N, C-alpha and C positions, 0 to 999 in steps of 0.2 A: 384476789379478795374476797372474803365475806362480808354475808347481811345478819342482823340477827335481828330481834328484836317484835315489838310487834303494836310499832305506830304508825301512822298513815300522812302522807303528803303528796304533794303534786310538783311536778321538774318546770319551771317556768323554761317550756324549749326558745321560747326564743333569744333568751340569754346566750345558748350553745351555738361555740364559737367553733369547734372541730368536727365536720362536716364526717371526718372519717371514724369519729365514734360513733356517729347517729344510732347506730343499731344498739351500740352498747348502752345508751343512755333511755334508750327505749323498751330494753332488756330489764333495767333496773326500776323504771318509772311502777311499773303495777306492785313491785312489793313496800317502794319506800319504809323500807328500817333504817336502824341506825348502821352507821356505818361501823367495819372490826377495822379495815383496811384498804383504803383509796386509795392505790400506788398510783398518785399522779405524774408523780414524777417518770417513774416507768412509761407508763404509756406514753408521754410526749414528747419522751426522749427516742420511743421507740418507733415514735408517728413522724419523727423529722421536726416538733415544735421546740426541742429544747433549748432554744436559743430564741425564741420566741422573747420572753422576758428576762433576757440576758440572763439567765441563770435565778429568777427571782422567783424562789416555790413564793411568797404572796400573790403575786399575781396570777401561781397556776391554781393555787384555790381560788382566788376571787373571781377564776372564768371556768375551770374546771368542776369545781369540788362545791360551789354557794349555788350554782344552778340547783343541783340536787334536791335542794333545800331538808337538806339528811343531817341529826348530827354526827357530827365525824368524832371517832376514837379510832386513833392509829401506836401504830407500833409498826418499828421499825425493823428492815429488813434489809440485807449485807449490803444493798447501796446507797442504804440513807446516810443522813448526819441525825446523828440524836439532839445536835442543840437546836438546829432548823427544826425541824419535824417536831420540839416544843413547845418553841418559839410561839408557832402558826398553829396546833393545830393540839396543844397542851401536851398536859393534862396542865399542873400548876409549875409555876417557876423553878428550878432548882440550879447544882450547883452542874459549872460546866461541867460535859460526858459525862455525864449521871445515865443510870438506868430509863427508861422510856414506858413507867408500867401504867395499870390504870383497871380497876374497878368500877362498873358502872351498874344499872340497873337495869333492866328492858324490862319492862312490866316484870311476869312472874320470874323469868331470867335473868338470873346473875351472868354477867359477863369482866372476864378478865384477860386482860392483855400485856404478856408477858415477854418484857425485851431480850430480847436471844441471841441478839449481837453481838458480835465482837469485833473492836474499833479496829478495822485495821488489817481483820480476817473475814475474808468470804467464810469458813466455818462459824457455827454456831459454838454458846458457850452461855451453862448458868453457870454463878459462881455462888460461891458461900451467902453474899450477899441476897444474890437474887431468888436464893431457894427461900432464906429467911424471910423475904417480903413475902411471898408469894406460900409460905407454909402463914405466916402472922396474919395474912387476905382471908383465906380461906378460913383460919378459925374463926373469925368475926362471926359470919354466918354459917355456920355445919348445918343446916337444915337446911338452906337454898339451893334449887335445884342451877350449877355452876356449870357454864361452854367457856373453855380454857383456849382463847387463841395469842400461840406465838409465831415467829416464821416457818423457824431451822423444825420439821417435823425431829422427834424421838425416837426416831428408827430408823433402817437403813431398806433403802427402795428397790436394790439392784440395780438402780440404772449405774453407773460406774464415777459417772461422770461429777451426778449433785452426791451421792454419796464419801465423794473429798472432802467435800466440805458442808458435809452434814454436823449435829448437833455433837459436839465432842461423845465419846461413848464413856465414858467419867459419869456425865451426867445426865446422859440417858437413864444410868443405871438409877445416881439419883434420885432426881424426878420419878421415877416409878415409886422409889420405896417411899419419899412424899406422900404420890397423894393416895395410896393403901391406907394412910389414916386417914383419906375424906371424900368417901363415899358421895359426896355429894357434885362431884364431875362428875359428869354424866359421858361428859364428851370433852374431846379433843379437835381443835381446829388449827391449819396450821397451810402456811404455801411454799416457796424456795425452790419449789421442780416444775415448775412451769406445767401442769398439766395432773391432772384428775386421777385420785390413787385413797385408796380405802384399805384400811388392816384392825387390827388391834394393839390398844398400850395398856398397862398397866390394867386390864380386864374392862377398858371403857372403849368406844367408839373411837375411832382414827380419821377425819379424815383431810389428805391433802386437798387444795383447793387450785383451781385452774390459776391462771394469769390471764389478767387484761390487755397484759402489752405483749407478751409472744406467744408461742406453743411447744414447747417441749417433742422433738420429733424423736418416740422412743424408741431406745436400740439397747437390749436389754444381753449382747455379750461381755461375756468375760472378757474385756481387750481396755487396760486401761489409757488407749490412745484414741480411743473415740473419743470425740472433744462432743460440747454442748452444740446441735445441731435445733434451727427453730422449723418446725411444719407447719402447714397451714392448713392443720386441724381447725375447727373453729377456738372462739377463742371464753372463758367465761368464767362465771362467781358463783358463789355456793351462796345458798341465803338459811338461813337456822331459826329454830322456832320450838317453842315449848306447845305437846301436845297435849293434850291428856297426862299429864306427869311427864311426855316425854321429850327429850327433843329430837329431834326431826329437823335434816338437813338435804338440802336438794342444788341440785347443781342445773341450771341452766347454761345453757351455751347462748353466746354472742359474735355474731360475726363481726370484724371491724375491716378495712381497707390496709390489709395488706399491704397495696401496691405505692401508698406512702412515701416518700421520701425519710430516708435514716440521719441522724447523727452518725459521724464518722467518729 
């Protein structure tokens, strides 16, 4: 999960109905910035609340996101449904199956969310339409400091189990070439890997954010048989802000109740 912006607000703690996530809310409260992607569905499934609303994403929105009192800007991950996400979190209506993209202003920082999902596939993709949207949207404000958010990292991470479902190699190349023409994109943030990582991409800072649902047990052995395993490391999120003209990223941790029941 990533947070970006420069607004302030208060969380109505009386409306929190998920005690296992109380520390997460408490960790987010001091920042109160516009949320890029609050992975409500993943949190609920992981903590055993997936059946509480009978799969009703509006219930998730009302009881998990609304109490935060923050603007919501969502980009889908590989477990999300584009149409459900758009219907409840925006941006505007679109034909069924269309990518969920957004461009919003958070004070002096422009925030772009680019859908990297490929329906029916856990791996990521940026087809011609997505690249064209990104090119067109970036060209609208060539001087505005911009943070680009997408779910799949545009790099390999060294974690074999996640690299097998990474952003497609040809699309990583295409994105890098596109960003060469748009220096206002100061940084890139993404998720997908369930742990914190930093590197560079297209000459920019790239932050892979931790997850609020589960933490990856890091295993860098060159073995394709190693599967995804959960660690009891603290969960977390990222806070991005513009300071003196530069994007600065912080990664606070938030403990969650790892003993809560899970949906099978």
